[in-house]
TITORDREN-811221 format. One line per field, with one value per residue (C-alpha): chain; x, y, z. Coordinates in steps of 0.1 Angstrom, whole numbers, plus 5000, padded with zeros to 4 digits. Example, Ala and Ser with C-alpha at 12.3 -4.5 7.8 and 13.67 -1.06 7.14 Angstrom:
chain = [A, A]
c1 = [5123, 5137]
c2 = [4955, 4989]
c3 = [5078, 5071]
This chain:
chain = [A, A, A, A, A, A, A, A, A, A, A, A, A, A, A, A, A, A, A, A, A, A, A, A, A, A, A, A, A, A, A, A, A, A, A, A, A, A, A, A, A, A, A, A, A, A, A, A, A, A, A, A, A, A, A, A, A, A, A, A, A, A, A, A, A, A, A, A, A, A, A, A, A, A, A, A, A, A, A, A, A, A, A, A, A, A, A, A, A, A, A, A, A, A, A, A, A, A, A, A, A, A, A, A, A, A, A, A, A, A, A, A, A, A, A, A, A, A, A, A, A, A, A, A, A, A, A, A, A, A, A, A, A, A, A, A, A, A, A, A, A, A, A, A, A, A, A, A, A, A, A, A, A, A, A, A, A, A, A, A, A, A, A, A, A, A, A, A, A, A, A, A, A, A, A, A, A, A, A, A, A, A, A, A, A, A, A, A, A, A, A, A, A, A, A, A, A, A, A, A, A, A, A, A, A, A, A, A, A, A, A, A, A, A, A, A, A, A, A, A, A, A, A, A, A, A, A, A, A, A, A, A, A, A, A, A, A, A, A, A, A, A, A, A, A, A, A, A, A, A, A, A, A, A, A, A, A, A, A, A, A, A, A, A, A, A, A, A, A, A, A, A, A, A, A, A, A, A, A, A, A, A, A, A, A, A, A, A, A, A, A, A, A, A, A, A, A, A, A, A, A, A, A, A, A, A, A, A, A, A, A, A, A, A, A, A, A, A, A, A, A, A, A, A, A, A, A, A, A, A, A, A, A, A, A, A, A, A, A, A, A, A, A, A, A, A, A, A, A, A, A, A, A, A, A, A, A, A, A, A, A, A, A, A, A, A, A, A, A, A, A, A, A, A, A, A, A, A, A, A, A, A, A, A, A, A, A]
c1 = [2721, 2719, 2737, 2763, 2773, 2780, 2797, 2831, 2827, 2844, 2832, 2845, 2819, 2831, 2806, 2785, 2754, 2720, 2730, 2763, 2747, 2718, 2742, 2766, 2738, 2722, 2755, 2765, 2731, 2738, 2771, 2795, 2825, 2821, 2845, 2829, 2849, 2838, 2857, 2834, 2823, 2797, 2770, 2767, 2768, 2782, 2756, 2727, 2705, 2708, 2693, 2660, 2623, 2624, 2590, 2580, 2556, 2556, 2523, 2531, 2565, 2550, 2542, 2578, 2597, 2599, 2578, 2609, 2614, 2577, 2580, 2610, 2591, 2561, 2585, 2603, 2573, 2566, 2603, 2609, 2587, 2605, 2639, 2630, 2614, 2648, 2666, 2673, 2666, 2631, 2626, 2596, 2577, 2543, 2521, 2490, 2491, 2500, 2478, 2479, 2466, 2463, 2451, 2421, 2442, 2461, 2430, 2438, 2473, 2458, 2434, 2463, 2483, 2453, 2447, 2483, 2482, 2450, 2465, 2496, 2473, 2456, 2491, 2503, 2475, 2497, 2491, 2460, 2438, 2440, 2409, 2394, 2383, 2356, 2357, 2340, 2363, 2393, 2383, 2380, 2414, 2434, 2415, 2444, 2442, 2404, 2401, 2423, 2415, 2381, 2393, 2423, 2436, 2445, 2470, 2465, 2492, 2521, 2544, 2575, 2602, 2626, 2658, 2681, 2666, 2672, 2708, 2714, 2696, 2717, 2749, 2738, 2731, 2766, 2781, 2760, 2770, 2806, 2811, 2845, 2838, 2867, 2857, 2875, 2893, 2888, 2898, 2896, 2877, 2905, 2930, 2909, 2904, 2941, 2949, 2930, 2914, 2878, 2856, 2839, 2843, 2810, 2812, 2784, 2801, 2774, 2789, 2822, 2824, 2823, 2857, 2848, 2817, 2833, 2843, 2807, 2780, 2758, 2781, 2774, 2765, 2751, 2716, 2713, 2684, 2675, 2653, 2641, 2635, 2609, 2596, 2559, 2538, 2507, 2504, 2497, 2497, 2491, 2508, 2531, 2515, 2524, 2513, 2508, 2522, 2535, 2567, 2575, 2556, 2566, 2564, 2559, 2568, 2557, 2581, 2578, 2578, 2563, 2592, 2585, 2608, 2600, 2615, 2611, 2641, 2659, 2689, 2713, 2744, 2771, 2771, 2770, 2770, 2742, 2706, 2698, 2675, 2652, 2648, 2643, 2616, 2598, 2598, 2587, 2561, 2545, 2544, 2527, 2499, 2492, 2488, 2489, 2505, 2538, 2540, 2552, 2573, 2610, 2636, 2658, 2679, 2683, 2703, 2716, 2730, 2736, 2719, 2740, 2723, 2732, 2727, 2694, 2682, 2678, 2697, 2723, 2744, 2777, 2797, 2833, 2852, 2890, 2915, 2937, 2914, 2884, 2850, 2836, 2800, 2792, 2758, 2748, 2722, 2694, 2688, 2658, 2643, 2670, 2647, 2618, 2638, 2668, 2653, 2647, 2684, 2694, 2675, 2689, 2725, 2721, 2708, 2737, 2762, 2744, 2739, 2754, 2720, 2690, 2654, 2643, 2663, 2650, 2613, 2616, 2637, 2667, 2697, 2727, 2757, 2787, 2823, 2809, 2797, 2762, 2735, 2710, 2675, 2652, 2632, 2651, 2684, 2691, 2705, 2738, 2773, 2787, 2804]
c2 = [8702, 8725, 8757, 8745, 8716, 8738, 8769, 8752, 8731, 8739, 8725, 8725, 8722, 8715, 8725, 8756, 8745, 8741, 8716, 8732, 8766, 8753, 8734, 8763, 8787, 8762, 8754, 8791, 8800, 8775, 8791, 8768, 8780, 8771, 8773, 8769, 8759, 8758, 8755, 8781, 8816, 8829, 8830, 8792, 8792, 8756, 8742, 8721, 8741, 8772, 8754, 8742, 8750, 8744, 8728, 8713, 8686, 8653, 8641, 8649, 8632, 8602, 8590, 8584, 8580, 8559, 8564, 8575, 8605, 8613, 8613, 8635, 8659, 8660, 8667, 8694, 8715, 8732, 8733, 8754, 8781, 8780, 8781, 8810, 8830, 8829, 8845, 8883, 8885, 8877, 8846, 8840, 8810, 8798, 8770, 8772, 8736, 8721, 8720, 8690, 8694, 8672, 8674, 8653, 8627, 8621, 8614, 8577, 8586, 8612, 8586, 8563, 8591, 8601, 8565, 8562, 8594, 8583, 8549, 8567, 8589, 8558, 8544, 8576, 8595, 8626, 8633, 8653, 8636, 8651, 8671, 8665, 8698, 8703, 8733, 8757, 8747, 8749, 8784, 8794, 8781, 8789, 8811, 8816, 8780, 8774, 8783, 8754, 8727, 8714, 8695, 8692, 8678, 8700, 8688, 8709, 8720, 8716, 8746, 8761, 8787, 8808, 8789, 8818, 8841, 8814, 8808, 8846, 8849, 8821, 8838, 8870, 8851, 8835, 8870, 8882, 8851, 8857, 8823, 8821, 8814, 8802, 8807, 8793, 8767, 8731, 8713, 8676, 8668, 8643, 8671, 8690, 8659, 8655, 8689, 8683, 8718, 8705, 8684, 8672, 8678, 8677, 8668, 8685, 8686, 8668, 8656, 8669, 8640, 8612, 8598, 8595, 8574, 8554, 8524, 8519, 8497, 8528, 8549, 8585, 8597, 8628, 8631, 8660, 8684, 8713, 8743, 8775, 8807, 8829, 8864, 8861, 8891, 8879, 8845, 8851, 8815, 8813, 8781, 8754, 8736, 8702, 8689, 8652, 8640, 8605, 8619, 8652, 8661, 8695, 8716, 8754, 8771, 8808, 8830, 8866, 8894, 8873, 8849, 8812, 8783, 8755, 8721, 8684, 8668, 8641, 8625, 8599, 8619, 8640, 8663, 8700, 8714, 8738, 8727, 8707, 8720, 8691, 8698, 8735, 8728, 8703, 8725, 8756, 8738, 8721, 8753, 8772, 8745, 8754, 8791, 8812, 8841, 8822, 8829, 8865, 8854, 8864, 8837, 8849, 8818, 8782, 8763, 8728, 8711, 8676, 8664, 8643, 8609, 8576, 8543, 8537, 8573, 8579, 8603, 8589, 8602, 8585, 8588, 8579, 8579, 8572, 8574, 8605, 8622, 8645, 8628, 8629, 8632, 8628, 8639, 8631, 8618, 8643, 8638, 8658, 8662, 8685, 8714, 8691, 8670, 8691, 8703, 8666, 8659, 8690, 8680, 8645, 8657, 8682, 8654, 8632, 8659, 8665, 8630, 8605, 8593, 8606, 8597, 8619, 8598, 8566, 8578, 8590, 8562, 8583, 8561, 8565, 8543, 8543, 8538, 8531, 8497, 8482, 8508, 8513, 8520, 8497, 8505, 8478, 8498, 8533, 8557, 8564, 8576, 8546, 8520]
c3 = [6193, 6223, 6227, 6252, 6230, 6200, 6216, 6216, 6184, 6152, 6118, 6083, 6055, 6020, 5993, 5995, 5975, 5992, 6019, 6026, 6032, 6052, 6075, 6079, 6089, 6112, 6130, 6133, 6146, 6174, 6183, 6165, 6146, 6109, 6080, 6046, 6015, 5979, 5946, 5931, 5939, 5963, 5936, 5936, 5899, 5898, 5922, 5911, 5935, 5913, 5883, 5899, 5902, 5940, 5941, 5974, 5962, 5981, 5967, 5931, 5935, 5952, 5917, 5908, 5941, 5972, 6004, 6024, 6001, 6004, 6042, 6040, 6018, 6042, 6071, 6052, 6041, 6075, 6083, 6052, 6066, 6099, 6083, 6060, 6089, 6107, 6078, 6077, 6040, 6027, 6004, 5982, 5997, 5986, 5997, 5974, 5961, 5927, 5896, 5873, 5837, 5807, 5771, 5760, 5743, 5775, 5797, 5802, 5814, 5838, 5852, 5859, 5875, 5897, 5908, 5918, 5939, 5956, 5965, 5979, 6001, 6015, 6022, 6038, 6056, 6060, 6024, 6014, 5988, 5953, 5943, 5909, 5892, 5866, 5842, 5867, 5896, 5873, 5863, 5900, 5910, 5879, 5855, 5831, 5818, 5818, 5781, 5771, 5797, 5808, 5839, 5862, 5895, 5925, 5951, 5982, 6007, 5982, 5978, 5963, 5970, 5950, 5948, 5939, 5965, 5991, 5981, 5982, 6016, 6031, 6018, 6035, 6067, 6065, 6064, 6093, 6114, 6105, 6090, 6074, 6037, 6015, 5979, 5949, 5972, 5962, 5994, 5998, 6030, 6039, 6040, 6064, 6086, 6090, 6103, 6136, 6136, 6134, 6154, 6123, 6085, 6065, 6028, 6008, 5974, 5954, 5921, 5933, 5957, 5930, 5939, 5975, 5967, 5938, 5960, 5972, 5957, 5959, 5937, 5927, 5892, 5876, 5861, 5836, 5840, 5817, 5826, 5808, 5827, 5811, 5816, 5808, 5821, 5801, 5819, 5856, 5868, 5906, 5915, 5902, 5873, 5858, 5824, 5820, 5786, 5777, 5761, 5776, 5808, 5821, 5852, 5853, 5885, 5887, 5907, 5916, 5890, 5862, 5860, 5853, 5856, 5831, 5831, 5828, 5811, 5829, 5811, 5824, 5816, 5832, 5802, 5813, 5778, 5766, 5762, 5731, 5703, 5709, 5746, 5740, 5714, 5735, 5766, 5748, 5726, 5757, 5778, 5750, 5750, 5786, 5782, 5750, 5768, 5767, 5730, 5738, 5768, 5768, 5773, 5801, 5804, 5791, 5817, 5824, 5855, 5867, 5899, 5922, 5922, 5940, 5923, 5942, 5935, 5973, 5996, 6021, 6050, 6057, 6088, 6093, 6126, 6124, 6151, 6147, 6123, 6126, 6121, 6086, 6075, 6038, 6025, 5990, 5965, 5969, 5932, 5919, 5954, 5969, 5979, 5988, 6013, 6024, 6057, 6067, 6058, 6078, 6109, 6108, 6104, 6133, 6155, 6145, 6155, 6188, 6201, 6177, 6164, 6146, 6154, 6125, 6100, 6116, 6114, 6078, 6064, 6056, 6050, 6074, 6073, 6097, 6087, 6052, 6065, 6066, 6060, 6088, 6075, 6094, 6126, 6145, 6144, 6156, 6130, 6148, 6144, 6162, 6141]
């Protein structure tokens, strides 16, 4: 979108989680007028993005997701650095790779995992090959775990950021850009379309948009995730670390000031109640086996949230153009990959708004459908706003 196109444009964004804030900032930076609506407060306490490790790990995730999501993750890694650099408030960002560990009894599972990643790298040359580490190499790269593990796997180039710092920094940017934020207002996007104030209404409500997606074959559901935030000054891990385990694999994401985000659970449920005893025991027991310093860690928070997930577990952008109404764009289904892929979704949406089509979405395999009709995902069709 160029500056002249956006100066006289006015947009409404419903939902001020990660995607809503990213889009509101990007449009406002381009000179557009933006109104942002959210049923919650400015702290994003109800957003899935607040309960996340914010790991940017396309190779690690390639073991469990489709190629299109991996391509979106590869696209998004350098974009995150660019987006953060434009913010007035600093955000912790790290790109020192991912460490994979396993206990001796899980060596066969680790071999299968490594083989899978190597095949994915051959299929997608943009991915960097995983590096097998012996005990000496492991001690050099992550000395804090070398006493408990004799080997590991290093995935170069992968990264992470601090999700809560980012949400706060985006909020500060919204204020600097004079975006009109309407907190504690649960607007239906259809209401905003009907009042003719906006060129386009963008629905970023996540699970709040279930009714709008209910008539689709690719309906929306919540997938419960649980994380523990720990203060562990004795640990000193340098990068995100994942533990291979047949029953409860975990990830440990070190943030600034000795804070660690630990998670792994994925439950097909919309339940937002507190963490179960079983989940807490499994997470804490597993993290202790990685580093003994976690024994004296302080539990800062046990949190749960449901990730907005479409039936096919893939993100989708929908576009609706109706006579007499503002255009509508619906963005949803970022699932467990919200931070990893959101810059790719952002860039695709900005292209749609600017020109009615998105080459980025076409190249990456991001699904875009027009007037809720046939989904365009193949290279033979342009990702376009046109019905």
